[in-house]
C-alpha positions as CSV (number, residue, x, y, z in Angstrom):
1,X,9.8,36.7,8.2
2,X,7.0,34.4,7.4
3,X,5.2,33.1,10.5
4,X,3.9,29.6,9.9
5,X,2.2,27.6,12.6
6,X,2.8,23.9,12.0
7,X,0.0,21.7,13.5
8,X,1.1,19.7,16.6
9,X,0.3,16.4,14.9
10,X,2.7,17.2,12.1
11,X,5.4,18.1,14.6
12,X,4.9,14.8,16.4
13,X,5.1,12.9,13.1
14,X,8.2,14.8,12.0
15,X,9.9,14.0,15.3
16,X,9.0,10.3,15.3
17,X,10.1,9.8,11.7
18,X,13.3,11.6,12.4
19,X,14.1,9.5,15.5
20,X,13.1,6.3,13.7
21,X,15.3,6.8,10.7
22,X,18.2,4.3,10.6
23,X,21.3,4.2,8.4
24,X,23.2,1.2,9.8
25,X,22.7,-2.3,11.1
26,X,24.5,-3.4,14.2
27,X,26.1,-6.8,14.3
28,X,28.2,-8.7,16.9
29,X,31.8,-9.3,15.9
30,X,32.2,-12.8,17.4
31,X,35.4,-13.2,19.3
32,X,37.5,-16.4,19.2
33,X,38.1,-16.1,23.0
34,X,35.0,-14.3,24.3
35,X,36.1,-14.8,27.9
36,X,39.3,-12.8,27.3
37,X,38.1,-10.6,24.4
38,X,34.3,-9.9,24.5
39,X,32.2,-9.7,21.4
40,X,32.1,-6.2,20.0
41,X,29.2,-4.6,18.1
42,X,29.9,-3.5,14.6
43,X,27.8,-0.9,12.7
44,X,27.4,-1.7,9.0
45,X,26.2,1.3,6.9
46,X,23.1,0.6,4.8
47,X,20.4,2.4,2.9
48,X,18.1,4.4,5.3
49,X,15.2,2.5,6.7
50,X,12.4,2.7,9.2
51,X,10.8,0.0,11.4
52,X,7.2,-0.7,10.7
53,X,6.3,-0.4,14.4
54,X,7.7,3.1,14.4
55,X,5.7,4.1,11.3
56,X,2.5,2.9,12.9
57,X,3.1,5.4,15.8
58,X,2.6,8.3,13.5
59,X,-1.0,7.5,12.5
60,X,-3.6,7.8,15.3
61,X,-6.2,5.1,15.6
62,X,-4.9,2.9,12.8
63,X,-5.7,-0.8,12.6
64,X,-2.3,-2.2,12.0
65,X,-3.3,-5.8,11.5
66,X,-3.9,-5.6,7.7
67,X,-0.4,-4.3,7.1
68,X,1.5,-6.8,9.2
69,X,2.4,-9.5,6.7
70,X,4.9,-9.9,3.9
71,X,2.2,-10.4,1.2
72,X,0.6,-7.0,2.0
73,X,4.0,-5.2,2.1
74,X,4.9,-6.8,-1.2
75,X,1.7,-5.8,-2.9
76,X,2.0,-2.2,-1.6
77,X,5.5,-1.8,-3.1
78,X,4.2,-3.2,-6.4
79,X,1.1,-1.1,-6.4
80,X,2.8,2.2,-6.0
81,X,5.7,1.5,-8.3
82,X,4.9,3.8,-11.4
83,X,3.9,1.8,-14.4
84,X,6.8,3.1,-16.5
85,X,9.3,1.8,-13.9
86,X,7.9,-1.6,-13.4
87,X,9.8,-4.6,-14.9
88,X,7.9,-6.8,-17.3
89,X,9.8,-9.7,-16.0
90,X,7.8,-11.1,-13.0
91,X,10.9,-12.6,-11.3
92,X,12.7,-9.2,-11.4
93,X,9.6,-7.4,-10.2
94,X,9.4,-9.9,-7.3
95,X,13.0,-9.4,-6.4
96,X,12.7,-5.6,-6.6
97,X,9.7,-5.6,-4.2
98,X,11.3,-8.0,-1.8
99,X,14.4,-5.8,-1.4
100,X,12.4,-2.9,0.0
101,X,11.6,-4.6,3.3
102,X,13.1,-7.1,5.7
103,X,11.1,-9.0,8.2
104,X,12.4,-8.8,11.8
105,X,9.8,-10.9,13.6
106,X,7.0,-13.1,12.5
107,X,5.4,-13.6,15.9
108,X,4.7,-10.0,16.6
109,X,5.2,-8.9,13.0
110,X,7.8,-6.2,12.5
111,X,9.9,-5.2,9.5
112,X,12.4,-2.7,8.2
113,X,11.2,-0.6,5.3
114,X,13.2,1.5,2.8
115,X,12.2,5.2,2.2
116,X,10.3,4.1,-1.0
117,X,8.4,1.3,0.9
118,X,7.7,3.7,3.7
119,X,6.2,6.2,1.3
120,X,4.2,3.5,-0.4
121,X,2.9,2.3,2.9
122,X,1.7,5.8,3.8
123,X,0.1,6.1,0.4
124,X,-1.9,3.0,1.2
125,X,-2.8,4.0,4.7
126,X,-3.9,7.4,3.2
127,X,-6.9,5.7,1.8
128,X,-8.5,5.7,5.2
129,X,-6.4,8.1,7.3
130,X,-4.7,11.5,6.7
131,X,-1.1,10.8,5.7
132,X,-0.2,13.6,3.2
133,X,2.3,15.1,5.6
134,X,3.9,11.6,6.0
135,X,4.1,11.2,2.2
136,X,5.6,14.6,1.8
137,X,8.2,13.8,4.5
138,X,9.3,10.8,2.4
139,X,9.3,12.7,-0.9
140,X,11.5,15.5,0.5
141,X,15.3,15.2,0.6
142,X,16.8,14.4,4.0
143,X,17.2,17.4,6.3
144,X,14.3,19.3,4.7
145,X,12.7,21.5,7.4
146,X,9.4,20.7,9.0
147,X,8.0,24.1,7.8
148,X,8.9,23.3,4.1
149,X,7.2,19.9,4.4
150,X,4.2,21.5,5.9
151,X,4.0,24.0,3.0
152,X,4.1,21.1,0.5
153,X,1.5,19.3,2.5
154,X,-0.8,22.3,2.3
155,X,-0.2,22.4,-1.5
156,X,-0.9,18.7,-2.1
157,X,-4.0,18.8,0.1
158,X,-5.7,21.0,-2.4
159,X,-6.0,18.1,-4.8
160,X,-8.3,16.0,-2.6
161,X,-10.1,19.0,-1.2
162,X,-10.9,20.2,-4.7
163,X,-12.4,16.8,-5.5
164,X,-14.5,17.0,-2.3
165,X,-15.9,20.4,-3.4
166,X,-16.8,19.0,-6.8
167,X,-18.5,16.1,-5.2
168,X,-20.7,18.2,-2.9
169,X,-21.4,20.7,-5.7
170,X,-22.7,17.8,-7.7
171,X,-24.9,16.8,-4.8
172,X,-26.4,20.3,-4.5
173,X,-27.0,20.3,-8.3
174,X,-28.8,17.0,-7.8
175,X,-31.0,18.6,-5.1
176,X,-31.8,21.5,-7.5
177,X,-32.7,19.0,-10.2
178,X,-35.2,17.2,-7.9
179,X,-36.8,20.6,-7.2
180,X,-37.2,21.0,-10.9
181,X,-35.4,24.3,-10.6
182,X,-35.1,26.4,-13.7
183,X,-31.7,27.4,-15.1
184,X,-32.2,30.9,-13.7
185,X,-32.4,29.5,-10.2
186,X,-29.2,27.5,-10.7
187,X,-27.3,30.6,-11.8
188,X,-28.9,32.8,-9.1
189,X,-28.0,30.4,-6.2
190,X,-24.5,30.0,-7.5
191,X,-24.0,33.8,-7.7
192,X,-25.5,34.3,-4.2
193,X,-23.3,31.5,-2.8
194,X,-20.2,33.3,-4.0
195,X,-21.3,36.7,-2.7
196,X,-22.2,35.3,0.7
197,X,-18.8,33.6,1.0
198,X,-16.8,36.5,-0.3
199,X,-18.4,39.5,1.4
200,X,-20.8,40.6,-1.4
201,X,-18.1,40.2,-4.1
202,X,-19.2,38.5,-7.3
203,X,-17.0,36.0,-9.2
204,X,-16.1,38.7,-11.8
205,X,-15.2,41.2,-9.1
206,X,-12.9,38.6,-7.4
207,X,-11.2,37.6,-10.7
208,X,-10.5,41.2,-11.6
209,X,-9.4,42.3,-8.1
210,X,-7.2,39.3,-7.4
211,X,-6.0,38.7,-11.0
212,X,-7.6,35.2,-11.3
213,X,-8.1,33.7,-14.8
214,X,-11.6,34.3,-16.1
215,X,-13.7,31.4,-17.3
216,X,-12.5,28.9,-14.6
217,X,-14.2,28.1,-11.2
218,X,-12.9,30.1,-8.2
219,X,-12.4,26.8,-6.4
220,X,-9.6,25.9,-8.8
221,X,-7.5,28.6,-7.2
222,X,-8.5,28.4,-3.5
223,X,-5.8,27.4,-1.1
224,X,-6.1,24.4,1.2
225,X,-7.7,26.4,4.1
226,X,-10.4,28.0,1.9
227,X,-11.1,24.7,0.1
228,X,-11.5,22.9,3.4
229,X,-13.9,25.6,4.7
230,X,-15.8,25.6,1.4
231,X,-16.1,21.8,1.1
232,X,-17.3,21.6,4.8
233,X,-19.9,24.3,4.1
234,X,-21.2,22.5,1.0
235,X,-21.3,19.1,2.9
236,X,-23.2,20.8,5.7
237,X,-25.8,22.0,3.2
238,X,-26.3,18.5,1.8
239,X,-26.4,16.9,5.2
240,X,-29.0,19.4,6.5
241,X,-31.2,18.9,3.4
242,X,-31.0,15.1,3.7
243,X,-31.4,14.7,7.5
244,X,-32.8,17.7,9.3
245,X,-34.7,19.9,6.8
246,X,-38.4,20.4,7.7
247,X,-39.4,21.4,4.2
248,X,-37.8,20.5,0.8
249,X,-38.4,23.6,-1.3
250,X,-36.1,26.1,-3.0
251,X,-36.5,28.8,-0.3
252,X,-35.4,26.4,2.4
253,X,-32.4,25.3,0.3
254,X,-31.5,29.0,-0.2
255,X,-31.6,29.6,3.5
256,X,-29.3,26.7,4.2
257,X,-26.8,28.0,1.6
258,X,-26.9,31.4,3.2
259,X,-26.3,30.2,6.7
260,X,-23.5,27.8,5.6
261,X,-21.6,30.4,3.6
262,X,-21.9,33.1,6.2
263,X,-20.7,30.7,8.9
264,X,-17.8,29.6,6.6
265,X,-16.8,33.3,6.0
266,X,-16.8,34.1,9.7
267,X,-14.8,31.0,10.6
268,X,-12.2,31.8,7.8
269,X,-11.9,35.4,9.0
270,X,-11.2,34.2,12.5
271,X,-8.6,31.6,11.6
272,X,-7.0,32.6,8.3
273,X,-8.3,36.0,7.1
274,X,-11.1,36.8,4.7
275,X,-11.8,34.1,2.0
276,X,-10.9,36.5,-0.8
277,X,-7.3,36.7,0.7
278,X,-7.0,32.9,0.5
279,X,-6.2,32.1,-3.1
280,X,-3.1,30.0,-3.7
281,X,0.0,31.9,-5.0
282,X,3.6,31.0,-5.5
283,X,6.7,32.8,-4.4
284,X,6.3,35.2,-7.4
285,X,2.7,36.1,-6.3
286,X,1.2,34.2,-9.3
287,X,-2.0,32.2,-8.7
288,X,-1.6,28.5,-8.9
289,X,-4.4,26.2,-10.0
290,X,-5.1,22.8,-8.5
291,X,-4.5,21.2,-12.0
292,X,-0.9,22.6,-11.9
293,X,-0.4,21.3,-8.4
294,X,-1.6,17.8,-9.4
295,X,0.7,17.7,-12.4
296,X,3.7,18.8,-10.3
297,X,2.8,16.3,-7.6
298,X,2.7,13.4,-10.1
299,X,6.1,14.5,-11.5
300,X,7.6,14.7,-8.0
301,X,6.4,11.2,-7.1
302,X,7.8,9.8,-10.4
303,X,11.2,11.4,-9.8
304,X,11.2,10.1,-6.3
305,X,10.3,6.6,-7.3
306,X,13.0,6.6,-10.0
307,X,15.6,7.7,-7.5
308,X,14.7,5.2,-4.8
309,X,13.3,2.2,-6.6
310,X,16.7,0.3,-6.4
311,X,17.2,1.0,-2.7
312,X,17.1,-2.1,-0.5
313,X,17.4,-3.0,3.2
314,X,20.6,-5.0,3.5
C-alpha cells in the first residue's frame, strides 16, 4: 500500500473546508400563534456554498480587506470564467456573476460563495499565497479523499515550479554572459551541474537509465519535490552571486554551483530519496512532462467551470 504523508497545513485546510461546506439555508417558519405554537426552523436545500469568513481561515497571514466587497467578488468571478463560457451580453454576464455569491453582512463583510466562486477566490489569492491545494479541493468531486487531492496538488505544483527553474536558469545564463563566458563554459557548467545533482550521472545516462525522452530538459520530467529542490538551489546560486560573493569570476560561480547542487542532493536523499528517483510517472510507470500536466490542468479547469457556472446561492 502506498504510504503518503499529507502536510499538516493541507489536513487543516481539508478539515476546515469540509466543516464549512453548506447545502441548506435555515429559515424560520413563522407561526400565526407564536405563544401557543413556536416558530420552527426550516432547512431549504440549496447549491453547496461556503462562507467567506471560513475560507479566509484556510490561508495563513492573508490580508482579507481587499476581498471583502461585492465589486471584488464580482470581478473575481468574471476574471476566472473561461473566455469560451462568458456571455457576450453584459447584462447576462452581470447576472451570472451575481448569482455566485450572496452578501450576509455589510458592516463586517461576509458572504456565501458557490463552489465556482470559492475556486475563483482561491485562484486570485494564489497570486500572493500558496492555494493550489485549495483550488484542487474545489476542482475535485465531493467526497474525494484528502490523499487524492494531495496527489493532484503535487502534480499541479510542477507547473509553477518548472517556471521558477526556467527563471533562475535564465538568471545564471545572464551571469555567464556578463562574465563573457565561451560556449564551452556554458556547456561544461551545465554538464557539471547535472552530475553534481544526480550523483555523477550525466543527462544521457539518466535519460537512458530512467527512460526519459532525449532532446528535452530533465527538468521537464522532475516531480514537484525535485523541482522545488532544484529551483531553490538555482535561486541560492543567484542570490549568493548578487549579495555575498567576494569575487565575480567563473571559478567562484562554479564553486557556488557545486555547493548548491551537492546540498540539494543531500537534502533530497534525506527527505524523498535520490534525485534520479524523483522523475514524475503515472500509474502505468510512464514519465509525464510538465507540458502534459499543464494541458490536463487547463482541461480540468474548463470542465469544472462548465459544470458549475450556472450554480447559484439561493
